[in-house]
ChimeraX commands (.cxc) that place a marker at each C-alpha (Angstrom):
marker #1 position 109.77,94.99,97.77 radius 0.5
marker #1 position 108.77,94.32,101.60 radius 0.5
marker #1 position 110.21,91.12,103.61 radius 0.5
marker #1 position 108.87,89.71,107.03 radius 0.5
marker #1 position 110.68,87.17,108.77 radius 0.5
marker #1 position 109.02,85.66,112.02 radius 0.5
marker #1 position 110.57,84.01,114.97 radius 0.5
marker #1 position 110.19,83.08,118.39 radius 0.5
marker #1 position 107.53,80.39,117.97 radius 0.5
marker #1 position 108.02,76.94,119.67 radius 0.5
marker #1 position 106.52,74.32,122.27 radius 0.5
marker #1 position 105.28,75.24,125.72 radius 0.5
marker #1 position 103.03,74.21,128.51 radius 0.5
marker #1 position 100.03,75.48,129.21 radius 0.5
marker #1 position 100.04,78.89,131.65 radius 0.5
marker #1 position 103.52,79.54,129.91 radius 0.5
marker #1 position 104.50,82.44,127.68 radius 0.5
marker #1 position 106.26,83.13,124.33 radius 0.5
marker #1 position 107.30,86.30,122.52 radius 0.5
marker #1 position 106.84,86.15,118.78 radius 0.5
marker #1 position 109.10,88.51,116.47 radius 0.5
marker #1 position 108.43,90.01,112.87 radius 0.5
marker #1 position 111.09,91.74,111.57 radius 0.5
marker #1 position 110.44,93.92,108.40 radius 0.5
marker #1 position 112.74,95.03,105.71 radius 0.5
marker #1 position 112.63,96.74,102.27 radius 0.5
marker #1 position 110.29,99.82,101.55 radius 0.5
marker #1 position 108.22,100.16,104.72 radius 0.5
marker #1 position 107.20,103.52,104.72 radius 0.5
marker #1 position 103.62,104.31,104.61 radius 0.5
marker #1 position 102.21,101.56,107.10 radius 0.5
marker #1 position 98.66,101.60,107.69 radius 0.5
marker #1 position 98.70,98.89,110.31 radius 0.5
marker #1 position 100.39,95.78,111.48 radius 0.5
marker #1 position 98.45,92.56,112.47 radius 0.5
marker #1 position 99.29,89.09,113.78 radius 0.5
marker #1 position 97.23,86.26,112.48 radius 0.5
marker #1 position 96.69,82.85,113.32 radius 0.5
marker #1 position 95.72,79.77,111.60 radius 0.5
marker #1 position 94.65,76.36,113.62 radius 0.5
marker #1 position 94.76,73.26,111.52 radius 0.5
marker #1 position 90.97,72.78,110.03 radius 0.5
marker #1 position 90.21,76.08,110.94 radius 0.5
marker #1 position 90.12,80.15,109.27 radius 0.5
marker #1 position 93.21,82.45,109.43 radius 0.5
marker #1 position 91.82,84.88,112.51 radius 0.5
marker #1 position 93.10,88.10,113.42 radius 0.5
marker #1 position 94.40,88.24,116.94 radius 0.5
marker #1 position 96.04,91.63,117.40 radius 0.5
marker #1 position 96.82,94.47,115.51 radius 0.5
marker #1 position 98.26,98.21,115.97 radius 0.5
marker #1 position 97.44,100.97,113.70 radius 0.5
marker #1 position 99.61,103.79,112.47 radius 0.5
marker #1 position 98.08,105.92,115.13 radius 0.5
marker #1 position 99.03,103.33,117.85 radius 0.5
marker #1 position 95.96,101.99,118.53 radius 0.5
marker #1 position 95.38,98.42,119.22 radius 0.5
marker #1 position 92.75,95.74,119.05 radius 0.5
marker #1 position 92.63,92.18,120.15 radius 0.5
marker #1 position 90.52,89.10,119.90 radius 0.5
marker #1 position 87.92,88.47,122.59 radius 0.5
marker #1 position 89.85,85.14,122.85 radius 0.5
marker #1 position 93.38,86.65,123.64 radius 0.5
marker #1 position 92.33,89.82,125.19 radius 0.5
marker #1 position 94.61,90.19,128.51 radius 0.5
marker #1 position 96.88,87.90,127.64 radius 0.5
marker #1 position 98.48,88.96,124.61 radius 0.5
marker #1 position 100.28,92.21,123.88 radius 0.5
marker #1 position 101.26,93.56,120.31 radius 0.5
marker #1 position 104.25,96.05,120.60 radius 0.5
marker #1 position 106.76,97.68,118.12 radius 0.5
marker #1 position 110.18,98.58,118.16 radius 0.5
marker #1 position 110.47,101.44,115.11 radius 0.5
marker #1 position 113.90,101.65,115.40 radius 0.5
marker #1 position 114.33,97.87,114.63 radius 0.5
marker #1 position 111.72,97.66,112.27 radius 0.5
marker #1 position 110.23,94.86,114.18 radius 0.5
marker #1 position 106.77,94.04,115.66 radius 0.5
marker #1 position 106.44,91.66,118.61 radius 0.5
marker #1 position 103.52,89.55,120.05 radius 0.5
marker #1 position 103.84,88.55,123.63 radius 0.5
marker #1 position 101.62,85.69,124.81 radius 0.5
marker #1 position 101.28,85.13,128.30 radius 0.5
marker #1 position 99.04,82.73,130.03 radius 0.5
marker #1 position 99.00,80.31,126.87 radius 0.5
marker #1 position 96.15,77.79,126.55 radius 0.5
marker #1 position 96.10,74.83,124.10 radius 0.5
marker #1 position 93.79,76.45,121.99 radius 0.5
marker #1 position 96.16,79.04,121.48 radius 0.5
marker #1 position 98.09,76.40,118.97 radius 0.5
marker #1 position 98.40,77.53,115.72 radius 0.5
marker #1 position 100.78,78.89,112.85 radius 0.5
marker #1 position 101.05,82.67,113.73 radius 0.5
marker #1 position 101.56,85.16,110.84 radius 0.5
marker #1 position 102.57,88.75,111.22 radius 0.5
marker #1 position 100.85,91.05,108.38 radius 0.5
marker #1 position 101.89,94.40,107.28 radius 0.5
marker #1 position 99.17,96.79,105.83 radius 0.5
marker #1 position 101.59,99.21,103.76 radius 0.5
marker #1 position 99.96,101.70,101.55 radius 0.5
marker #1 position 97.02,99.69,101.49 radius 0.5
marker #1 position 98.72,96.56,100.00 radius 0.5
marker #1 position 99.40,93.42,102.34 radius 0.5
marker #1 position 102.40,91.73,103.27 radius 0.5
marker #1 position 102.89,88.62,105.24 radius 0.5
marker #1 position 105.22,86.62,106.92 radius 0.5
marker #1 position 105.98,82.93,106.52 radius 0.5
marker #1 position 104.62,82.14,109.76 radius 0.5
marker #1 position 105.75,80.61,112.97 radius 0.5
marker #1 position 104.27,77.50,114.74 radius 0.5
marker #1 position 103.09,77.73,118.25 radius 0.5
marker #1 position 102.03,74.74,120.14 radius 0.5
marker #1 position 100.79,74.88,123.68 radius 0.5
marker #1 position 100.57,71.25,125.45 radius 0.5
marker #1 position 98.03,70.84,127.96 radius 0.5
marker link #1:1,2 radius 0.2
marker link #1:2,3 radius 0.2
marker link #1:3,4 radius 0.2
marker link #1:4,5 radius 0.2
marker link #1:5,6 radius 0.2
marker link #1:6,7 radius 0.2
marker link #1:7,8 radius 0.2
marker link #1:8,9 radius 0.2
marker link #1:9,10 radius 0.2
marker link #1:10,11 radius 0.2
marker link #1:11,12 radius 0.2
marker link #1:12,13 radius 0.2
marker link #1:13,14 radius 0.2
marker link #1:14,15 radius 0.2
marker link #1:15,16 radius 0.2
marker link #1:16,17 radius 0.2
marker link #1:17,18 radius 0.2
marker link #1:18,19 radius 0.2
marker link #1:19,20 radius 0.2
marker link #1:20,21 radius 0.2
marker link #1:21,22 radius 0.2
marker link #1:22,23 radius 0.2
marker link #1:23,24 radius 0.2
marker link #1:24,25 radius 0.2
marker link #1:25,26 radius 0.2
marker link #1:26,27 radius 0.2
marker link #1:27,28 radius 0.2
marker link #1:28,29 radius 0.2
marker link #1:29,30 radius 0.2
marker link #1:30,31 radius 0.2
marker link #1:31,32 radius 0.2
marker link #1:32,33 radius 0.2
marker link #1:33,34 radius 0.2
marker link #1:34,35 radius 0.2
marker link #1:35,36 radius 0.2
marker link #1:36,37 radius 0.2
marker link #1:37,38 radius 0.2
marker link #1:38,39 radius 0.2
marker link #1:39,40 radius 0.2
marker link #1:40,41 radius 0.2
marker link #1:41,42 radius 0.2
marker link #1:42,43 radius 0.2
marker link #1:43,44 radius 0.2
marker link #1:44,45 radius 0.2
marker link #1:45,46 radius 0.2
marker link #1:46,47 radius 0.2
marker link #1:47,48 radius 0.2
marker link #1:48,49 radius 0.2
marker link #1:49,50 radius 0.2
marker link #1:50,51 radius 0.2
marker link #1:51,52 radius 0.2
marker link #1:52,53 radius 0.2
marker link #1:53,54 radius 0.2
marker link #1:54,55 radius 0.2
marker link #1:55,56 radius 0.2
marker link #1:56,57 radius 0.2
marker link #1:57,58 radius 0.2
marker link #1:58,59 radius 0.2
marker link #1:59,60 radius 0.2
marker link #1:60,61 radius 0.2
marker link #1:61,62 radius 0.2
marker link #1:62,63 radius 0.2
marker link #1:63,64 radius 0.2
marker link #1:64,65 radius 0.2
marker link #1:65,66 radius 0.2
marker link #1:66,67 radius 0.2
marker link #1:67,68 radius 0.2
marker link #1:68,69 radius 0.2
marker link #1:69,70 radius 0.2
marker link #1:70,71 radius 0.2
marker link #1:71,72 radius 0.2
marker link #1:72,73 radius 0.2
marker link #1:73,74 radius 0.2
marker link #1:74,75 radius 0.2
marker link #1:75,76 radius 0.2
marker link #1:76,77 radius 0.2
marker link #1:77,78 radius 0.2
marker link #1:78,79 radius 0.2
marker link #1:79,80 radius 0.2
marker link #1:80,81 radius 0.2
marker link #1:81,82 radius 0.2
marker link #1:82,83 radius 0.2
marker link #1:83,84 radius 0.2
marker link #1:84,85 radius 0.2
marker link #1:85,86 radius 0.2
marker link #1:86,87 radius 0.2
marker link #1:87,88 radius 0.2
marker link #1:88,89 radius 0.2
marker link #1:89,90 radius 0.2
marker link #1:90,91 radius 0.2
marker link #1:91,92 radius 0.2
marker link #1:92,93 radius 0.2
marker link #1:93,94 radius 0.2
marker link #1:94,95 radius 0.2
marker link #1:95,96 radius 0.2
marker link #1:96,97 radius 0.2
marker link #1:97,98 radius 0.2
marker link #1:98,99 radius 0.2
marker link #1:99,100 radius 0.2
marker link #1:100,101 radius 0.2
marker link #1:101,102 radius 0.2
marker link #1:102,103 radius 0.2
marker link #1:103,104 radius 0.2
marker link #1:104,105 radius 0.2
marker link #1:105,106 radius 0.2
marker link #1:106,107 radius 0.2
marker link #1:107,108 radius 0.2
marker link #1:108,109 radius 0.2
marker link #1:109,110 radius 0.2
marker link #1:110,111 radius 0.2
marker link #1:111,112 radius 0.2
marker link #1:112,113 radius 0.2
marker link #1:113,114 radius 0.2
marker link #1:114,115 radius 0.2
view
């Protein structure tokens, strides 16, 4: 079983920064990819950033240059550093581990950016 616990969300003014964390526990051997998604009210969940087992990273165009995904393998934690935040970044953010091609999700953390 895999457990993912997110933290770091909150309220921030436009232009500010937040760092989200997602701590993983359980049997996480065989990771294919780690993703951050977000879902704003009334909108579909969208992929924001991903990192593969080969350490390749990808970002949605809307966050490229502002968000950075990284991992701490010792702590089994993935981070999403979010800079220059905009009101349109307001959403619930979810981490997602793809392990042996099965998907595991965190509970989500709310990020609210005020204008």
